[in-house]
C-alpha positions in Angstrom: 111.6 98.8 86.1 111.5 95.1 85.8 107.9 93.3 85.0 108.4 91.0 88.4 109.7 93.9 90.1 106.8 96.1 88.7 104.2 92.5 89.7 105.5 91.9 93.1 105.3 94.9 94.3 101.4 95.7 92.2 100.9 92.6 94.3 101.9 94.1 97.9 99.4 96.9 97.1 97.0 94.4 96.7 97.4 92.7 99.8 97.2 96.0 101.6 94.7 98.2 99.6 93.0 94.8 100.8 94.1 94.2 104.1 92.8 98.1 104.4 90.4 97.2 103.7 88.9 94.7 105.6 90.4 96.4 109.1 87.8 99.9 108.3 85.6 97.8 107.7 85.9 95.8 111.0 86.4 99.0 112.8 83.7 101.1 110.9 81.2 98.2 112.3 82.5 98.8 115.9 82.3 103.0 115.4 79.6 103.4 113.6 76.6 100.3 113.9 75.7 98.1 111.6 72.9 100.4 111.2 74.1 102.9 109.8 76.4 101.2 107.8 73.0 99.8 105.4 71.9 103.2 106.2 74.3 104.6 104.6 75.2 102.2 102.2 75.9 104.5 99.3 77.6 106.9 101.4 80.1 104.5 102.9 80.9 102.8 99.4 81.6 105.7 98.4 84.5 106.7 100.9 85.3 102.9 100.6 86.3 103.6 96.7 87.6 106.9 96.4 90.0 106.8 100.0 90.4 102.8 99.9 90.7 101.6 96.8 91.6 104.7 94.9 94.5 106.4 96.7 96.7 104.1 97.3 96.7 103.8 93.2 97.1 106.9 93.1 101.2 107.1 95.4 101.8 104.0 93.2 101.7 105.4 90.2 102.8 108.8 91.1 105.7 106.8 94.0 106.7 104.9 91.0 107.7 107.4 88.5 104.6 105.9 86.1 102.2 108.5 83.7 98.8 108.1 85.5 97.3 108.2 81.4 99.3 105.4 80.3 98.3 103.2 83.9 94.9 104.7 84.0 94.1 104.5 80.2 92.9 108.0 79.3 92.4 108.8 76.0 91.5 111.2 74.6 87.5 110.2 73.9 85.5 110.9 70.4 81.9 112.7 70.0 80.3 109.4 68.7 81.4 107.5 72.3 79.6 110.2 74.1 76.3 109.1 72.2 77.1 106.4 72.6 77.7 106.6 76.9 74.3 109.6 77.7 71.7 105.8 76.7 74.1 103.5 78.4 74.3 105.4 81.0 70.7 106.5 81.7 70.2 102.6 81.0 
């Protein structure tokens, strides 16, 4: 696949995700109300991050027949890195 073609498709994906986010944000404010969103902001943000950002990206990787581990940069983790991550997560 050409790099320019992939960049163009990625730009379309980013545009679609941003547009979807804005539309769902407005719809959620009308449906649930501003008070509910402010009270349950963490639940709302988790929903946004999982369903509006992650799933379209995974679908894009799948439809382009790319390697998930290469695109998402998933590598095996070593023991020293685990020991560094734990205190960083606590702090």
